[in-house]
PLY file of the C-alpha trace (Angstrom):
ply
format ascii 1.0
element vertex 154
property float x
property float y
property float z
element edge 153
property int vertex1
property int vertex2
end_header
-14.40 -57.48 5.25
-16.89 -54.11 5.63
-15.74 -52.09 8.14
-12.16 -52.80 5.44
-14.17 -50.95 3.10
-15.54 -48.07 5.36
-11.70 -47.31 6.42
-10.21 -47.99 3.63
-13.10 -45.13 1.58
-12.88 -43.11 4.46
-9.27 -43.34 4.23
-9.06 -42.17 0.65
-11.87 -39.10 1.41
-9.58 -37.45 3.72
-6.14 -37.98 0.69
-8.24 -36.31 -1.41
-8.92 -33.70 0.68
-5.94 -32.93 1.91
-5.09 -32.98 -2.14
-7.16 -30.05 -2.52
-6.41 -28.67 0.77
-3.97 -25.21 -0.28
-3.48 -23.42 2.94
-1.70 -20.80 0.97
-2.40 -18.94 -1.72
0.76 -17.41 -4.45
2.17 -13.65 -2.98
1.99 -11.51 -6.30
5.53 -10.29 -7.77
5.93 -7.34 -9.89
8.67 -5.14 -10.21
8.90 -1.27 -9.62
12.05 0.41 -10.73
15.07 -0.90 -11.79
18.38 1.09 -10.56
22.08 0.83 -11.75
24.53 1.15 -8.71
28.24 2.02 -9.10
29.99 -0.37 -10.91
32.95 -2.45 -9.82
35.69 -3.06 -12.85
33.22 -5.55 -15.07
30.92 -6.45 -12.33
27.21 -3.96 -12.43
25.47 -3.81 -9.52
21.17 -3.73 -10.17
19.20 -2.96 -7.90
15.59 -3.86 -8.23
12.60 -3.36 -6.11
9.84 -5.84 -6.32
6.49 -5.03 -4.66
5.01 -7.75 -3.13
1.13 -8.72 -2.26
-0.20 -10.31 -0.22
-3.30 -12.16 -0.74
-4.09 -14.63 2.11
-6.14 -12.92 5.18
-3.21 -14.23 7.58
0.49 -12.84 7.34
3.16 -14.49 5.23
6.14 -15.08 6.70
8.97 -15.33 3.86
12.93 -16.23 3.75
16.15 -17.06 0.90
14.16 -15.80 -2.17
16.28 -16.83 -5.16
15.63 -15.36 -8.44
16.40 -15.02 -12.02
15.75 -11.86 -14.02
15.33 -11.74 -17.96
15.20 -8.02 -20.22
13.83 -7.53 -23.81
13.61 -11.78 -23.81
17.72 -11.63 -22.56
18.86 -13.62 -19.83
20.31 -11.17 -17.41
21.06 -12.01 -14.57
20.16 -14.07 -11.08
20.30 -13.38 -7.44
19.55 -13.64 -3.72
18.17 -12.83 -0.52
19.07 -14.33 1.96
16.55 -11.81 4.83
14.02 -13.55 6.27
10.01 -10.80 6.21
7.14 -10.63 6.64
3.94 -10.19 4.19
1.03 -8.71 6.13
-2.19 -9.85 5.22
-3.92 -8.77 2.46
-0.99 -6.51 1.93
1.34 -4.80 -0.01
5.68 -5.43 1.14
8.87 -2.79 -0.89
11.94 -4.55 -1.58
15.51 -3.90 -3.36
17.47 -7.18 -3.95
20.99 -7.06 -5.39
22.06 -8.12 -9.14
24.67 -8.63 -9.64
25.85 -8.73 -13.81
28.82 -9.08 -15.08
29.19 -7.48 -18.21
31.24 -9.30 -19.92
28.52 -11.97 -19.86
26.01 -9.37 -20.11
26.72 -7.88 -23.03
24.07 -9.68 -25.29
21.02 -7.46 -22.79
23.05 -4.28 -22.85
22.90 -4.60 -26.54
19.06 -5.20 -26.31
18.12 -2.21 -23.52
20.54 -0.09 -26.05
18.61 -0.86 -29.15
14.90 -0.85 -26.83
15.15 3.32 -27.12
11.89 2.67 -25.36
10.84 4.39 -21.59
9.80 1.27 -20.59
11.83 -2.49 -21.14
9.82 -6.28 -21.28
10.94 -8.12 -17.97
10.73 -11.77 -17.15
11.26 -12.75 -13.48
10.98 -16.34 -11.58
11.15 -15.53 -7.95
11.15 -18.37 -5.63
10.70 -18.03 -1.62
11.08 -19.88 1.18
7.99 -20.07 2.96
8.09 -20.06 7.48
3.71 -20.95 7.56
2.45 -24.69 8.16
6.34 -25.73 7.10
5.13 -25.42 3.50
8.23 -25.24 1.51
9.42 -22.83 -1.08
6.34 -21.60 -2.96
8.11 -19.85 -7.20
6.23 -17.35 -8.17
7.15 -16.05 -12.35
5.76 -12.65 -13.69
6.42 -10.98 -16.76
5.86 -7.56 -17.00
7.20 -3.69 -18.01
9.85 -1.44 -16.03
11.78 2.10 -16.28
14.48 1.96 -15.53
16.22 4.61 -13.13
19.25 6.83 -12.81
22.53 5.28 -10.84
21.70 4.79 -6.83
23.14 6.37 -4.72
0 1
1 2
2 3
3 4
4 5
5 6
6 7
7 8
8 9
9 10
10 11
11 12
12 13
13 14
14 15
15 16
16 17
17 18
18 19
19 20
20 21
21 22
22 23
23 24
24 25
25 26
26 27
27 28
28 29
29 30
30 31
31 32
32 33
33 34
34 35
35 36
36 37
37 38
38 39
39 40
40 41
41 42
42 43
43 44
44 45
45 46
46 47
47 48
48 49
49 50
50 51
51 52
52 53
53 54
54 55
55 56
56 57
57 58
58 59
59 60
60 61
61 62
62 63
63 64
64 65
65 66
66 67
67 68
68 69
69 70
70 71
71 72
72 73
73 74
74 75
75 76
76 77
77 78
78 79
79 80
80 81
81 82
82 83
83 84
84 85
85 86
86 87
87 88
88 89
89 90
90 91
91 92
92 93
93 94
94 95
95 96
96 97
97 98
98 99
99 100
100 101
101 102
102 103
103 104
104 105
105 106
106 107
107 108
108 109
109 110
110 111
111 112
112 113
113 114
114 115
115 116
116 117
117 118
118 119
119 120
120 121
121 122
122 123
123 124
124 125
125 126
126 127
127 128
128 129
129 130
130 131
131 132
132 133
133 134
134 135
135 136
136 137
137 138
138 139
139 140
140 141
141 142
142 143
143 144
144 145
145 146
146 147
147 148
148 149
149 150
150 151
151 152
152 153
């Protein structure tokens, strides 16, 4: 009986230690700019610059990004990027992701942006990324901040 009790206690301690162990600290994300690409009928594409900071002492390999973006409190659109890339250890990476907006469904957002008359807009970003390290699966990062609108992209 004693051996069973000892094994049970050790097993419980091992499980609680594994639950507390988190091998990765989530990267930090911020929108650096938003630029309008040339429009196509009722579709408008925004090019959104993202800065990803890796607080870990090892590279973090990401793939398959999914994101949702709101401006001035209005849901704008979402998108995905299916390219893999690596965030260097304790480093920073900048990427640009496309966000397709249907102008008919985005009228509320456009009205809020036009009425704001501010040089910077409030944004809410939800980014889900597939972490290819350690078999961790997806992580989700939420960020609120301010961003300036840029000119049309070349």
